[in-house]
mmCIF file of the C-alpha atoms, coordinates in Angstrom:
data_MODEL
# 
_entry.id   MODEL 
# 
loop_
_atom_site.group_PDB 
_atom_site.id 
_atom_site.type_symbol 
_atom_site.label_atom_id 
_atom_site.label_alt_id 
_atom_site.label_comp_id 
_atom_site.label_asym_id 
_atom_site.label_entity_id 
_atom_site.label_seq_id 
_atom_site.pdbx_PDB_ins_code 
_atom_site.Cartn_x 
_atom_site.Cartn_y 
_atom_site.Cartn_z 
_atom_site.occupancy 
_atom_site.B_iso_or_equiv 
_atom_site.pdbx_formal_charge 
_atom_site.auth_seq_id 
_atom_site.auth_comp_id 
_atom_site.auth_asym_id 
_atom_site.auth_atom_id 
_atom_site.pdbx_PDB_model_num 
ATOM 1   C CA . UNK A 1 1   ? 97.264  -9.351  -40.617 1.00 0.00 ? 1   UNK A CA 1 
ATOM 2   C CA . UNK A 1 2   ? 99.685  -12.177 -41.374 1.00 0.00 ? 2   UNK A CA 1 
ATOM 3   C CA . UNK A 1 3   ? 102.370 -9.679  -42.080 1.00 0.00 ? 3   UNK A CA 1 
ATOM 4   C CA . UNK A 1 4   ? 101.679 -7.698  -39.150 1.00 0.00 ? 4   UNK A CA 1 
ATOM 5   C CA . UNK A 1 5   ? 102.038 -10.772 -36.809 1.00 0.00 ? 5   UNK A CA 1 
ATOM 6   C CA . UNK A 1 6   ? 105.433 -11.271 -38.171 1.00 0.00 ? 6   UNK A CA 1 
ATOM 7   C CA . UNK A 1 7   ? 106.334 -7.703  -37.660 1.00 0.00 ? 7   UNK A CA 1 
ATOM 8   C CA . UNK A 1 8   ? 105.955 -8.029  -33.766 1.00 0.00 ? 8   UNK A CA 1 
ATOM 9   C CA . UNK A 1 9   ? 108.956 -9.963  -32.834 1.00 0.00 ? 9   UNK A CA 1 
ATOM 10  C CA . UNK A 1 10  ? 111.003 -7.402  -34.952 1.00 0.00 ? 10  UNK A CA 1 
ATOM 11  C CA . UNK A 1 11  ? 109.290 -4.539  -32.751 1.00 0.00 ? 11  UNK A CA 1 
ATOM 12  C CA . UNK A 1 12  ? 109.920 -6.431  -29.612 1.00 0.00 ? 12  UNK A CA 1 
ATOM 13  C CA . UNK A 1 13  ? 113.723 -6.950  -30.533 1.00 0.00 ? 13  UNK A CA 1 
ATOM 14  C CA . UNK A 1 14  ? 114.193 -3.440  -31.253 1.00 0.00 ? 14  UNK A CA 1 
ATOM 15  C CA . UNK A 1 15  ? 112.755 -2.405  -27.909 1.00 0.00 ? 15  UNK A CA 1 
ATOM 16  C CA . UNK A 1 16  ? 115.452 -4.496  -26.279 1.00 0.00 ? 16  UNK A CA 1 
ATOM 17  C CA . UNK A 1 17  ? 118.249 -2.893  -28.681 1.00 0.00 ? 17  UNK A CA 1 
ATOM 18  C CA . UNK A 1 18  ? 117.001 0.685   -27.454 1.00 0.00 ? 18  UNK A CA 1 
ATOM 19  C CA . UNK A 1 19  ? 117.365 -0.589  -23.945 1.00 0.00 ? 19  UNK A CA 1 
ATOM 20  C CA . UNK A 1 20  ? 121.107 -0.902  -24.227 1.00 0.00 ? 20  UNK A CA 1 
ATOM 21  C CA . UNK A 1 21  ? 121.261 2.576   -25.561 1.00 0.00 ? 21  UNK A CA 1 
ATOM 22  C CA . UNK A 1 22  ? 121.003 4.216   -22.226 1.00 0.00 ? 22  UNK A CA 1 
ATOM 23  C CA . UNK A 1 23  ? 124.224 3.396   -20.337 1.00 0.00 ? 23  UNK A CA 1 
ATOM 24  C CA . UNK A 1 24  ? 124.606 4.398   -16.719 1.00 0.00 ? 24  UNK A CA 1 
ATOM 25  C CA . UNK A 1 25  ? 126.888 7.564   -16.983 1.00 0.00 ? 25  UNK A CA 1 
ATOM 26  C CA . UNK A 1 26  ? 129.676 8.536   -14.736 1.00 0.00 ? 26  UNK A CA 1 
ATOM 27  C CA . UNK A 1 27  ? 127.529 11.573  -13.717 1.00 0.00 ? 27  UNK A CA 1 
ATOM 28  C CA . UNK A 1 28  ? 124.733 9.077   -12.744 1.00 0.00 ? 28  UNK A CA 1 
ATOM 29  C CA . UNK A 1 29  ? 127.120 6.868   -10.674 1.00 0.00 ? 29  UNK A CA 1 
ATOM 30  C CA . UNK A 1 30  ? 128.555 9.858   -9.062  1.00 0.00 ? 30  UNK A CA 1 
ATOM 31  C CA . UNK A 1 31  ? 125.267 11.444  -7.964  1.00 0.00 ? 31  UNK A CA 1 
ATOM 32  C CA . UNK A 1 32  ? 123.963 8.104   -7.047  1.00 0.00 ? 32  UNK A CA 1 
ATOM 33  C CA . UNK A 1 33  ? 127.083 7.510   -4.819  1.00 0.00 ? 33  UNK A CA 1 
ATOM 34  C CA . UNK A 1 34  ? 126.873 10.933  -3.143  1.00 0.00 ? 34  UNK A CA 1 
ATOM 35  C CA . UNK A 1 35  ? 123.235 11.242  -2.034  1.00 0.00 ? 35  UNK A CA 1 
ATOM 36  C CA . UNK A 1 36  ? 123.545 8.745   0.942   1.00 0.00 ? 36  UNK A CA 1 
ATOM 37  C CA . UNK A 1 37  ? 126.259 11.062  2.312   1.00 0.00 ? 37  UNK A CA 1 
ATOM 38  C CA . UNK A 1 38  ? 123.560 13.954  2.824   1.00 0.00 ? 38  UNK A CA 1 
ATOM 39  C CA . UNK A 1 39  ? 120.466 11.896  3.822   1.00 0.00 ? 39  UNK A CA 1 
ATOM 40  C CA . UNK A 1 40  ? 119.110 12.938  7.172   1.00 0.00 ? 40  UNK A CA 1 
ATOM 41  C CA . UNK A 1 41  ? 115.428 12.365  8.835   1.00 0.00 ? 41  UNK A CA 1 
ATOM 42  C CA . UNK A 1 42  ? 113.799 15.704  7.952   1.00 0.00 ? 42  UNK A CA 1 
ATOM 43  C CA . UNK A 1 43  ? 114.749 15.699  4.410   1.00 0.00 ? 43  UNK A CA 1 
ATOM 44  C CA . UNK A 1 44  ? 113.602 12.228  3.928   1.00 0.00 ? 44  UNK A CA 1 
ATOM 45  C CA . UNK A 1 45  ? 110.301 12.730  5.230   1.00 0.00 ? 45  UNK A CA 1 
ATOM 46  C CA . UNK A 1 46  ? 110.023 15.824  3.102   1.00 0.00 ? 46  UNK A CA 1 
ATOM 47  C CA . UNK A 1 47  ? 111.127 14.090  0.159   1.00 0.00 ? 47  UNK A CA 1 
ATOM 48  C CA . UNK A 1 48  ? 108.611 11.438  0.799   1.00 0.00 ? 48  UNK A CA 1 
ATOM 49  C CA . UNK A 1 49  ? 105.837 14.124  1.106   1.00 0.00 ? 49  UNK A CA 1 
ATOM 50  C CA . UNK A 1 50  ? 107.086 15.717  -2.273  1.00 0.00 ? 50  UNK A CA 1 
ATOM 51  C CA . UNK A 1 51  ? 106.974 12.071  -4.102  1.00 0.00 ? 51  UNK A CA 1 
ATOM 52  C CA . UNK A 1 52  ? 103.331 11.599  -2.911  1.00 0.00 ? 52  UNK A CA 1 
ATOM 53  C CA . UNK A 1 53  ? 102.082 15.174  -3.546  1.00 0.00 ? 53  UNK A CA 1 
ATOM 54  C CA . UNK A 1 54  ? 103.522 15.325  -6.868  1.00 0.00 ? 54  UNK A CA 1 
ATOM 55  C CA . UNK A 1 55  ? 102.863 11.885  -8.028  1.00 0.00 ? 55  UNK A CA 1 
ATOM 56  C CA . UNK A 1 56  ? 100.974 11.776  -11.343 1.00 0.00 ? 56  UNK A CA 1 
ATOM 57  C CA . UNK A 1 57  ? 97.943  10.203  -10.014 1.00 0.00 ? 57  UNK A CA 1 
ATOM 58  C CA . UNK A 1 58  ? 97.687  12.989  -7.527  1.00 0.00 ? 58  UNK A CA 1 
ATOM 59  C CA . UNK A 1 59  ? 98.339  15.636  -9.850  1.00 0.00 ? 59  UNK A CA 1 
ATOM 60  C CA . UNK A 1 60  ? 95.803  14.216  -12.285 1.00 0.00 ? 60  UNK A CA 1 
ATOM 61  C CA . UNK A 1 61  ? 93.170  14.605  -9.523  1.00 0.00 ? 61  UNK A CA 1 
ATOM 62  C CA . UNK A 1 62  ? 94.177  18.196  -8.855  1.00 0.00 ? 62  UNK A CA 1 
ATOM 63  C CA . UNK A 1 63  ? 94.002  18.719  -12.538 1.00 0.00 ? 63  UNK A CA 1 
ATOM 64  C CA . UNK A 1 64  ? 90.351  17.517  -12.390 1.00 0.00 ? 64  UNK A CA 1 
ATOM 65  C CA . UNK A 1 65  ? 89.584  20.010  -9.654  1.00 0.00 ? 65  UNK A CA 1 
ATOM 66  C CA . UNK A 1 66  ? 91.081  22.743  -11.499 1.00 0.00 ? 66  UNK A CA 1 
ATOM 67  C CA . UNK A 1 67  ? 89.268  21.900  -14.575 1.00 0.00 ? 67  UNK A CA 1 
ATOM 68  C CA . UNK A 1 68  ? 85.976  21.836  -12.703 1.00 0.00 ? 68  UNK A CA 1 
ATOM 69  C CA . UNK A 1 69  ? 86.770  25.302  -11.653 1.00 0.00 ? 69  UNK A CA 1 
ATOM 70  C CA . UNK A 1 70  ? 87.328  26.380  -15.404 1.00 0.00 ? 70  UNK A CA 1 
ATOM 71  C CA . UNK A 1 71  ? 84.037  24.680  -16.201 1.00 0.00 ? 71  UNK A CA 1 
ATOM 72  C CA . UNK A 1 72  ? 82.210  26.363  -13.445 1.00 0.00 ? 72  UNK A CA 1 
ATOM 73  C CA . UNK A 1 73  ? 83.723  29.791  -14.683 1.00 0.00 ? 73  UNK A CA 1 
ATOM 74  C CA . UNK A 1 74  ? 82.617  29.077  -18.311 1.00 0.00 ? 74  UNK A CA 1 
ATOM 75  C CA . UNK A 1 75  ? 85.821  28.481  -19.624 1.00 0.00 ? 75  UNK A CA 1 
ATOM 76  C CA . UNK A 1 76  ? 85.469  24.942  -20.886 1.00 0.00 ? 76  UNK A CA 1 
ATOM 77  C CA . UNK A 1 77  ? 88.558  25.108  -23.503 1.00 0.00 ? 77  UNK A CA 1 
ATOM 78  C CA . UNK A 1 78  ? 90.913  25.546  -20.734 1.00 0.00 ? 78  UNK A CA 1 
ATOM 79  C CA . UNK A 1 79  ? 89.489  22.884  -18.556 1.00 0.00 ? 79  UNK A CA 1 
ATOM 80  C CA . UNK A 1 80  ? 89.527  20.401  -21.579 1.00 0.00 ? 80  UNK A CA 1 
ATOM 81  C CA . UNK A 1 81  ? 93.093  21.627  -22.353 1.00 0.00 ? 81  UNK A CA 1 
ATOM 82  C CA . UNK A 1 82  ? 94.577  20.944  -18.948 1.00 0.00 ? 82  UNK A CA 1 
ATOM 83  C CA . UNK A 1 83  ? 92.866  17.354  -18.758 1.00 0.00 ? 83  UNK A CA 1 
ATOM 84  C CA . UNK A 1 84  ? 94.024  16.288  -22.315 1.00 0.00 ? 84  UNK A CA 1 
ATOM 85  C CA . UNK A 1 85  ? 97.619  17.461  -21.818 1.00 0.00 ? 85  UNK A CA 1 
ATOM 86  C CA . UNK A 1 86  ? 98.013  15.694  -18.374 1.00 0.00 ? 86  UNK A CA 1 
ATOM 87  C CA . UNK A 1 87  ? 96.341  12.568  -19.680 1.00 0.00 ? 87  UNK A CA 1 
ATOM 88  C CA . UNK A 1 88  ? 98.589  12.673  -22.873 1.00 0.00 ? 88  UNK A CA 1 
ATOM 89  C CA . UNK A 1 89  ? 101.649 13.467  -20.709 1.00 0.00 ? 89  UNK A CA 1 
ATOM 90  C CA . UNK A 1 90  ? 100.930 10.119  -18.688 1.00 0.00 ? 90  UNK A CA 1 
ATOM 91  C CA . UNK A 1 91  ? 100.550 8.319   -21.683 1.00 0.00 ? 91  UNK A CA 1 
ATOM 92  C CA . UNK A 1 92  ? 103.905 9.433   -23.029 1.00 0.00 ? 92  UNK A CA 1 
ATOM 93  C CA . UNK A 1 93  ? 105.699 8.640   -19.638 1.00 0.00 ? 93  UNK A CA 1 
ATOM 94  C CA . UNK A 1 94  ? 104.164 5.040   -19.725 1.00 0.00 ? 94  UNK A CA 1 
ATOM 95  C CA . UNK A 1 95  ? 105.206 4.452   -23.342 1.00 0.00 ? 95  UNK A CA 1 
ATOM 96  C CA . UNK A 1 96  ? 108.899 5.798   -22.870 1.00 0.00 ? 96  UNK A CA 1 
ATOM 97  C CA . UNK A 1 97  ? 109.451 4.035   -19.488 1.00 0.00 ? 97  UNK A CA 1 
ATOM 98  C CA . UNK A 1 98  ? 108.445 0.627   -21.385 1.00 0.00 ? 98  UNK A CA 1 
ATOM 99  C CA . UNK A 1 99  ? 110.213 1.459   -24.328 1.00 0.00 ? 99  UNK A CA 1 
ATOM 100 C CA . UNK A 1 100 ? 113.482 2.006   -22.661 1.00 0.00 ? 100 UNK A CA 1 
ATOM 101 C CA . UNK A 1 101 ? 112.923 -0.321  -19.852 1.00 0.00 ? 101 UNK A CA 1 
ATOM 102 C CA . UNK A 1 102 ? 115.761 1.196   -17.607 1.00 0.00 ? 102 UNK A CA 1 
ATOM 103 C CA . UNK A 1 103 ? 115.777 -0.310  -14.178 1.00 0.00 ? 103 UNK A CA 1 
ATOM 104 C CA . UNK A 1 104 ? 115.961 1.802   -11.051 1.00 0.00 ? 104 UNK A CA 1 
ATOM 105 C CA . UNK A 1 105 ? 119.189 2.129   -9.123  1.00 0.00 ? 105 UNK A CA 1 
ATOM 106 C CA . UNK A 1 106 ? 119.748 -1.038  -6.901  1.00 0.00 ? 106 UNK A CA 1 
ATOM 107 C CA . UNK A 1 107 ? 120.842 1.062   -3.948  1.00 0.00 ? 107 UNK A CA 1 
ATOM 108 C CA . UNK A 1 108 ? 117.595 3.187   -3.634  1.00 0.00 ? 108 UNK A CA 1 
ATOM 109 C CA . UNK A 1 109 ? 116.454 4.511   -0.441  1.00 0.00 ? 109 UNK A CA 1 
ATOM 110 C CA . UNK A 1 110 ? 113.072 3.711   -0.778  1.00 0.00 ? 110 UNK A CA 1 
ATOM 111 C CA . UNK A 1 111 ? 111.232 0.944   -2.870  1.00 0.00 ? 111 UNK A CA 1 
ATOM 112 C CA . UNK A 1 112 ? 109.233 1.884   -6.112  1.00 0.00 ? 112 UNK A CA 1 
ATOM 113 C CA . UNK A 1 113 ? 108.037 -0.255  -8.954  1.00 0.00 ? 113 UNK A CA 1 
ATOM 114 C CA . UNK A 1 114 ? 108.149 0.609   -12.621 1.00 0.00 ? 114 UNK A CA 1 
ATOM 115 C CA . UNK A 1 115 ? 111.344 1.764   -14.750 1.00 0.00 ? 115 UNK A CA 1 
ATOM 116 C CA . UNK A 1 116 ? 113.135 4.652   -14.349 1.00 0.00 ? 116 UNK A CA 1 
ATOM 117 C CA . UNK A 1 117 ? 114.024 6.172   -17.799 1.00 0.00 ? 117 UNK A CA 1 
ATOM 118 C CA . UNK A 1 118 ? 112.392 8.964   -17.854 1.00 0.00 ? 118 UNK A CA 1 
ATOM 119 C CA . UNK A 1 119 ? 111.588 10.192  -14.438 1.00 0.00 ? 119 UNK A CA 1 
ATOM 120 C CA . UNK A 1 120 ? 107.782 10.370  -14.242 1.00 0.00 ? 120 UNK A CA 1 
ATOM 121 C CA . UNK A 1 121 ? 107.729 13.014  -11.425 1.00 0.00 ? 121 UNK A CA 1 
ATOM 122 C CA . UNK A 1 122 ? 110.342 15.108  -13.317 1.00 0.00 ? 122 UNK A CA 1 
ATOM 123 C CA . UNK A 1 123 ? 108.213 15.018  -16.729 1.00 0.00 ? 123 UNK A CA 1 
ATOM 124 C CA . UNK A 1 124 ? 104.826 15.538  -15.181 1.00 0.00 ? 124 UNK A CA 1 
ATOM 125 C CA . UNK A 1 125 ? 105.978 18.479  -12.538 1.00 0.00 ? 125 UNK A CA 1 
ATOM 126 C CA . UNK A 1 126 ? 107.237 20.315  -15.520 1.00 0.00 ? 126 UNK A CA 1 
ATOM 127 C CA . UNK A 1 127 ? 104.188 19.864  -17.627 1.00 0.00 ? 127 UNK A CA 1 
ATOM 128 C CA . UNK A 1 128 ? 101.741 20.632  -14.542 1.00 0.00 ? 128 UNK A CA 1 
ATOM 129 C CA . UNK A 1 129 ? 103.569 23.739  -13.288 1.00 0.00 ? 129 UNK A CA 1 
ATOM 130 C CA . UNK A 1 130 ? 104.131 25.232  -16.758 1.00 0.00 ? 130 UNK A CA 1 
ATOM 131 C CA . UNK A 1 131 ? 100.456 24.930  -17.404 1.00 0.00 ? 131 UNK A CA 1 
ATOM 132 C CA . UNK A 1 132 ? 99.405  26.340  -14.369 1.00 0.00 ? 132 UNK A CA 1 
ATOM 133 C CA . UNK A 1 133 ? 101.724 29.372  -15.340 1.00 0.00 ? 133 UNK A CA 1 
ATOM 134 C CA . UNK A 1 134 ? 100.215 29.559  -18.796 1.00 0.00 ? 134 UNK A CA 1 
ATOM 135 C CA . UNK A 1 135 ? 96.558  29.239  -17.671 1.00 0.00 ? 135 UNK A CA 1 
ATOM 136 C CA . UNK A 1 136 ? 96.535  31.603  -14.497 1.00 0.00 ? 136 UNK A CA 1 
ATOM 137 C CA . UNK A 1 137 ? 99.640  33.888  -14.550 1.00 0.00 ? 137 UNK A CA 1 
ATOM 138 C CA . UNK A 1 138 ? 99.082  37.481  -15.562 1.00 0.00 ? 138 UNK A CA 1 
ATOM 139 C CA . UNK A 1 139 ? 101.170 38.557  -18.277 1.00 0.00 ? 139 UNK A CA 1 
ATOM 140 C CA . UNK A 1 140 ? 103.258 40.907  -15.787 1.00 0.00 ? 140 UNK A CA 1 
ATOM 141 C CA . UNK A 1 141 ? 103.730 38.114  -13.459 1.00 0.00 ? 141 UNK A CA 1 
ATOM 142 C CA . UNK A 1 142 ? 104.843 35.384  -15.946 1.00 0.00 ? 142 UNK A CA 1 
ATOM 143 C CA . UNK A 1 143 ? 108.473 35.775  -15.319 1.00 0.00 ? 143 UNK A CA 1 
ATOM 144 C CA . UNK A 1 144 ? 108.222 35.520  -11.634 1.00 0.00 ? 144 UNK A CA 1 
ATOM 145 C CA . UNK A 1 145 ? 105.754 32.715  -11.699 1.00 0.00 ? 145 UNK A CA 1 
ATOM 146 C CA . UNK A 1 146 ? 107.835 30.806  -14.171 1.00 0.00 ? 146 UNK A CA 1 
ATOM 147 C CA . UNK A 1 147 ? 110.898 31.298  -11.896 1.00 0.00 ? 147 UNK A CA 1 
ATOM 148 C CA . UNK A 1 148 ? 109.007 29.878  -8.963  1.00 0.00 ? 148 UNK A CA 1 
ATOM 149 C CA . UNK A 1 149 ? 107.841 26.875  -10.959 1.00 0.00 ? 149 UNK A CA 1 
ATOM 150 C CA . UNK A 1 150 ? 111.176 26.484  -12.186 1.00 0.00 ? 150 UNK A CA 1 
ATOM 151 C CA . UNK A 1 151 ? 112.677 26.101  -8.737  1.00 0.00 ? 151 UNK A CA 1 
ATOM 152 C CA . UNK A 1 152 ? 110.008 23.861  -7.616  1.00 0.00 ? 152 UNK A CA 1 
ATOM 153 C CA . UNK A 1 153 ? 110.502 21.596  -10.424 1.00 0.00 ? 153 UNK A CA 1 
ATOM 154 C CA . UNK A 1 154 ? 114.106 21.536  -9.770  1.00 0.00 ? 154 UNK A CA 1 
ATOM 155 C CA . UNK A 1 155 ? 113.605 20.551  -6.092  1.00 0.00 ? 155 UNK A CA 1 
ATOM 156 C CA . UNK A 1 156 ? 111.196 17.601  -7.354  1.00 0.00 ? 156 UNK A CA 1 
ATOM 157 C CA . UNK A 1 157 ? 113.962 16.565  -9.432  1.00 0.00 ? 157 UNK A CA 1 
ATOM 158 C CA . UNK A 1 158 ? 116.350 16.768  -6.495  1.00 0.00 ? 158 UNK A CA 1 
ATOM 159 C CA . UNK A 1 159 ? 114.088 14.503  -4.364  1.00 0.00 ? 159 UNK A CA 1 
ATOM 160 C CA . UNK A 1 160 ? 113.946 11.771  -6.769  1.00 0.00 ? 160 UNK A CA 1 
ATOM 161 C CA . UNK A 1 161 ? 117.798 11.710  -6.643  1.00 0.00 ? 161 UNK A CA 1 
ATOM 162 C CA . UNK A 1 162 ? 118.109 11.984  -3.051  1.00 0.00 ? 162 UNK A CA 1 
ATOM 163 C CA . UNK A 1 163 ? 115.654 8.959   -2.511  1.00 0.00 ? 163 UNK A CA 1 
ATOM 164 C CA . UNK A 1 164 ? 117.863 7.034   -4.880  1.00 0.00 ? 164 UNK A CA 1 
ATOM 165 C CA . UNK A 1 165 ? 115.057 6.041   -7.431  1.00 0.00 ? 165 UNK A CA 1 
ATOM 166 C CA . UNK A 1 166 ? 116.390 7.607   -10.216 1.00 0.00 ? 166 UNK A CA 1 
ATOM 167 C CA . UNK A 1 167 ? 119.573 8.470   -12.104 1.00 0.00 ? 167 UNK A CA 1 
ATOM 168 C CA . UNK A 1 168 ? 120.762 12.057  -13.015 1.00 0.00 ? 168 UNK A CA 1 
ATOM 169 C CA . UNK A 1 169 ? 120.186 11.226  -16.698 1.00 0.00 ? 169 UNK A CA 1 
ATOM 170 C CA . UNK A 1 170 ? 116.298 10.119  -15.795 1.00 0.00 ? 170 UNK A CA 1 
ATOM 171 C CA . UNK A 1 171 ? 115.648 13.021  -14.135 1.00 0.00 ? 171 UNK A CA 1 
ATOM 172 C CA . UNK A 1 172 ? 117.219 15.410  -16.827 1.00 0.00 ? 172 UNK A CA 1 
ATOM 173 C CA . UNK A 1 173 ? 115.479 13.202  -19.513 1.00 0.00 ? 173 UNK A CA 1 
ATOM 174 C CA . UNK A 1 174 ? 112.102 13.795  -17.709 1.00 0.00 ? 174 UNK A CA 1 
ATOM 175 C CA . UNK A 1 175 ? 112.652 17.627  -17.612 1.00 0.00 ? 175 UNK A CA 1 
ATOM 176 C CA . UNK A 1 176 ? 113.561 17.671  -21.402 1.00 0.00 ? 176 UNK A CA 1 
ATOM 177 C CA . UNK A 1 177 ? 110.344 15.364  -22.168 1.00 0.00 ? 177 UNK A CA 1 
ATOM 178 C CA . UNK A 1 178 ? 108.257 17.460  -20.073 1.00 0.00 ? 178 UNK A CA 1 
ATOM 179 C CA . UNK A 1 179 ? 109.362 20.744  -21.515 1.00 0.00 ? 179 UNK A CA 1 
ATOM 180 C CA . UNK A 1 180 ? 108.858 19.374  -25.129 1.00 0.00 ? 180 UNK A CA 1 
ATOM 181 C CA . UNK A 1 181 ? 105.196 18.219  -24.344 1.00 0.00 ? 181 UNK A CA 1 
ATOM 182 C CA . UNK A 1 182 ? 104.614 21.644  -22.613 1.00 0.00 ? 182 UNK A CA 1 
ATOM 183 C CA . UNK A 1 183 ? 105.839 23.525  -25.533 1.00 0.00 ? 183 UNK A CA 1 
ATOM 184 C CA . UNK A 1 184 ? 103.975 21.569  -28.296 1.00 0.00 ? 184 UNK A CA 1 
ATOM 185 C CA . UNK A 1 185 ? 100.809 21.644  -26.276 1.00 0.00 ? 185 UNK A CA 1 
ATOM 186 C CA . UNK A 1 186 ? 100.934 25.373  -25.612 1.00 0.00 ? 186 UNK A CA 1 
ATOM 187 C CA . UNK A 1 187 ? 101.633 26.020  -29.376 1.00 0.00 ? 187 UNK A CA 1 
ATOM 188 C CA . UNK A 1 188 ? 98.626  23.910  -30.233 1.00 0.00 ? 188 UNK A CA 1 
ATOM 189 C CA . UNK A 1 189 ? 96.284  25.454  -27.914 1.00 0.00 ? 189 UNK A CA 1 
ATOM 190 C CA . UNK A 1 190 ? 97.475  29.042  -28.839 1.00 0.00 ? 190 UNK A CA 1 
ATOM 191 C CA . UNK A 1 191 ? 96.979  28.279  -32.525 1.00 0.00 ? 191 UNK A CA 1 
ATOM 192 C CA . UNK A 1 192 ? 93.796  26.047  -32.757 1.00 0.00 ? 192 UNK A CA 1 
ATOM 193 C CA . UNK A 1 193 ? 91.807  26.135  -29.207 1.00 0.00 ? 193 UNK A CA 1 
ATOM 194 C CA . UNK A 1 194 ? 92.539  29.575  -27.652 1.00 0.00 ? 194 UNK A CA 1 
# 
């Protein structure tokens, strides 16, 4: 226990060191400086709607409804799998945001709390839409549904940049993290739970 107490400062300072490993890239500044030039009322309102609808809390509620559908259809494994992956994704997002501690752009169009890296919206939308395709799409429609899901995920990422609450690297990191979570989860489900 005493040894563990002395380890805490080392872990804390290692977190600080990691924070400095995420510089603001030239592409981050370029995109962040460009988006104010295309702002208009319609796109702003729509981006606000997307931000609210695809928030992790809203998607968790939707996941509960979908899981309830699976339970009613006696497909409990699918329902449990969906909820577990969504909760796990939320935990990973929280951990990474606090681990890296990257501040949001100072010229954001709206005010949002919390850290920026990785983008929670970008991460969770990849996981959520990917799970929907995996759990619902018939084999012959997987490619079409994956394309639609991919385009929607890209649009969600764009709205985060448009609102100025993330840098480009935040959004790209979110896509990557979401893709890894989705891939690993599907592999585990296919091997042990299906």
